[in-house]
C-alpha positions in Angstrom: 105.4 106.1 82.6 107.3 106.3 85.9 106.4 110.0 86.0 102.9 109.4 85.4 102.6 106.9 88.1 104.1 109.2 90.7 101.7 111.9 89.7 98.7 109.3 90.1 100.3 108.4 93.6 100.3 112.1 94.5 96.8 112.4 93.3 95.9 109.4 95.6 97.6 111.2 98.4 95.6 114.3 98.0 92.4 112.2 98.0 93.4 110.7 101.3 94.3 114.1 102.8 90.5 115.1 101.5 89.1 112.2 103.2 90.9 112.8 106.3 89.7 116.3 106.4 86.1 115.5 105.7 86.3 112.9 108.5 87.7 115.5 110.8 84.9 118.0 110.0 82.1 115.5 110.3 83.0 114.9 114.2 80.4 116.5 116.2 77.6 115.9 113.6 76.7 112.5 114.6 73.2 111.4 115.6 72.7 112.6 119.0 75.5 115.0 119.4 75.3 118.4 121.1 76.0 120.2 117.7 73.0 119.2 115.7 72.6 115.4 115.7 68.8 115.7 115.7 68.5 118.7 113.2 67.2 117.6 109.8 70.1 119.4 107.9 72.5 117.7 110.1 70.9 114.3 109.0 71.2 115.4 105.4 74.9 116.5 105.9 75.7 113.1 107.4 74.0 111.4 104.3 76.2 113.4 102.0 79.0 112.6 104.1 78.6 108.9 103.7 78.2 109.2 100.1 81.3 111.4 99.6 83.3 109.0 101.7 82.4 106.1 99.6 83.2 107.9 96.5 86.5 109.3 97.8 87.6 105.6 98.8 86.6 104.4 95.4 88.5 107.0 93.6 91.6 106.4 95.8 91.2 102.5 94.9 91.1 103.6 91.4 94.3 105.7 91.6 96.1 102.9 93.3 95.1 100.3 90.7 96.0 102.7 88.0 99.3 103.7 89.5 100.3 100.2 89.8 99.5 99.5 86.2 101.6 102.4 85.1 104.5 101.6 87.3 104.6 97.8 86.0 104.2 99.1 82.4 107.1 101.6 83.0 109.3 99.2 84.8 108.8 96.6 82.1 107.3 93.9 84.4 104.9 93.2 81.7 106.3 90.9 78.8 104.8 92.8 75.7 102.2 95.3 74.6 99.4 92.7 74.4 100.0 91.9 78.3 100.0 95.6 79.1 96.7 96.2 77.1 95.1 93.3 78.6 96.0 94.7 82.2 94.3 98.0 81.4 91.4 96.3 79.8 90.6 94.5 83.1 90.3 97.9 84.6 86.8 98.3 83.4 86.0 95.0 85.2 87.5 96.2 88.4 86.1 99.9 88.5 82.9 101.1 87.1 81.8 104.7 87.6 79.1 105.3 90.3 75.9 106.6 89.6 75.5 110.3 90.5 74.3 111.1 94.0 72.3 114.0 95.4 69.2 115.8 94.2 67.2 113.0 95.2 64.5 113.6 97.7 64.6 110.0 99.3 61.2 110.3 100.7 61.3 113.8 102.1 
């Protein structure tokens, strides 16, 4: 399980890299900017950016929690199989899949 925990950690790192790149590419598209802050497509892009930022942060959080569970299970920090199962069962209470976004007119 240690190997799986490391791979989930790598995935989380990749997600954080993607989030950083997304934030870098967003610069200059803010409201009132010289590069299109008042253009309707820029407003739609900002809305999409906020949605993806929230989504990526949520996925990163899921990966962190999952990595921790795998690491603890692999390191035998849990006392028995029932405790391991209980830790993973609590996963559903912590993280629920988000509703799909996009494709909604939102009054436009």
